[in-house]
C-alpha positions as CSV (number, residue, x, y, z in Angstrom):
1,M,-23.8,25.2,-8.1
2,A,-20.8,27.3,-9.2
3,R,-22.5,30.5,-8.4
4,R,-23.7,29.3,-5.0
5,L,-20.2,28.3,-4.1
6,G,-18.6,31.4,-5.6
7,L,-16.6,29.4,-8.1
8,T,-16.4,29.2,-11.9
9,S,-18.3,26.6,-13.9
10,Q,-14.9,25.6,-15.4
11,L,-13.6,24.7,-11.9
12,I,-16.8,22.7,-11.1
13,Q,-16.2,20.8,-14.4
14,K,-12.6,20.1,-13.4
15,Y,-13.9,18.7,-10.1
16,E,-16.4,16.5,-11.9
17,A,-13.8,15.2,-14.3
18,G,-11.3,14.5,-11.6
19,E,-8.8,16.9,-13.1
20,T,-8.6,19.0,-9.9
21,R,-8.5,17.8,-6.3
22,I,-11.2,19.0,-4.0
23,S,-10.2,20.1,-0.5
24,A,-12.2,18.8,2.5
25,S,-13.7,22.3,3.2
26,R,-14.8,22.6,-0.5
27,L,-16.3,19.1,-0.4
28,Y,-18.1,20.1,2.8
29,G,-19.5,23.2,1.0
30,I,-20.7,21.1,-2.0
31,A,-22.3,18.6,0.4
32,T,-24.1,21.4,2.2
33,Q,-25.4,22.9,-1.1
34,L,-26.6,19.5,-2.2
35,A,-28.2,18.8,1.2
36,V,-26.4,15.4,1.6
37,P,-24.0,14.2,4.2
38,I,-20.3,14.4,3.2
39,T,-20.1,10.6,3.4
40,W,-22.5,10.5,0.4
41,F,-19.5,11.1,-1.9
42,F,-17.7,8.0,-0.6
43,D,-20.6,5.5,-0.7
44,E,-19.3,3.8,-3.9
45,L,-15.9,3.3,-2.3
46,E,-17.1,0.9,0.3
47,G,-16.4,-2.2,-1.8
48,K,-13.1,-0.9,-3.0
49,K,-11.2,-0.6,0.3
50,R,-7.5,-0.7,0.1
51,P,-5.8,-3.1,2.4
52,S,-4.7,-1.4,5.6
53,A,-1.1,-1.4,6.8
54,E,-2.2,-3.8,9.6
55,S,-3.6,-6.3,7.1
56,R,-0.5,-6.0,4.9
57,Q,1.6,-6.7,8.0
58,T,-0.6,-9.7,8.9
59,S,-0.2,-11.0,5.4
60,E,3.6,-10.6,5.4
61,A,3.7,-12.3,8.8
62,Q,1.7,-15.2,7.4
63,D,4.0,-15.5,4.4
64,W,7.1,-15.5,6.7
65,S,5.4,-18.1,8.9
66,E,4.8,-20.3,6.0
67,L,8.4,-19.9,4.8
68,V,10.1,-20.7,8.1
69,T,7.9,-23.8,8.6
70,K,9.4,-25.5,5.6
71,R,12.1,-28.0,6.4
72,E,14.5,-26.6,3.8
73,S,14.2,-23.0,5.2
74,R,14.9,-24.2,8.8
75,Q,17.9,-26.3,7.6
76,L,19.3,-23.3,5.7
77,L,18.9,-21.0,8.7
78,E,20.5,-23.5,11.0
79,L,23.5,-24.0,8.6
80,Y,23.9,-20.2,8.1
81,F,23.9,-19.3,11.7
82,G,26.1,-22.3,12.5
83,I,28.9,-20.5,10.7
84,N,30.8,-18.8,13.5
85,D,32.9,-16.5,11.4
86,E,30.8,-13.3,10.7
87,R,32.9,-12.6,7.5
88,L,32.1,-16.0,6.1
89,R,28.4,-15.5,6.8
90,R,28.5,-12.2,4.9
91,K,30.3,-14.0,2.0
92,V,27.6,-16.7,2.0
93,M,25.0,-14.0,1.8
94,E,26.8,-12.3,-1.1
95,V,27.0,-15.6,-2.9
96,A,23.3,-16.2,-2.4
97,Q,22.5,-12.7,-3.7
98,L,24.7,-13.3,-6.8
99,L,23.0,-16.6,-7.4
100,K,19.6,-15.0,-7.2
101,A,20.6,-12.2,-9.6
102,T,22.0,-14.7,-12.0
103,D,18.8,-16.8,-11.8
104,A,16.7,-13.7,-12.5
105,E,18.5,-12.9,-15.7
């Protein structure tokens, strides 16, 4: 294989061990030499798909939706935005952040 691709056997071993990344063009050359479609290398990954950005956003939207449907959350939001003075609202936010940090310790 190495000779057919014009590479060293050491480099092929590094590819096999995952020590060196394979470029798309090199992967195409290997697939051609093995007479398999390039997708053959990815067949095992079908069951291991990472969540897409869209599915993560959907999940975050669902989490947010569940949060704001709680009575306590709605009440807190109404009280917070009922404070007319912007400086006081910022101070309330700072107090909440301090309480959270204290709780985490």
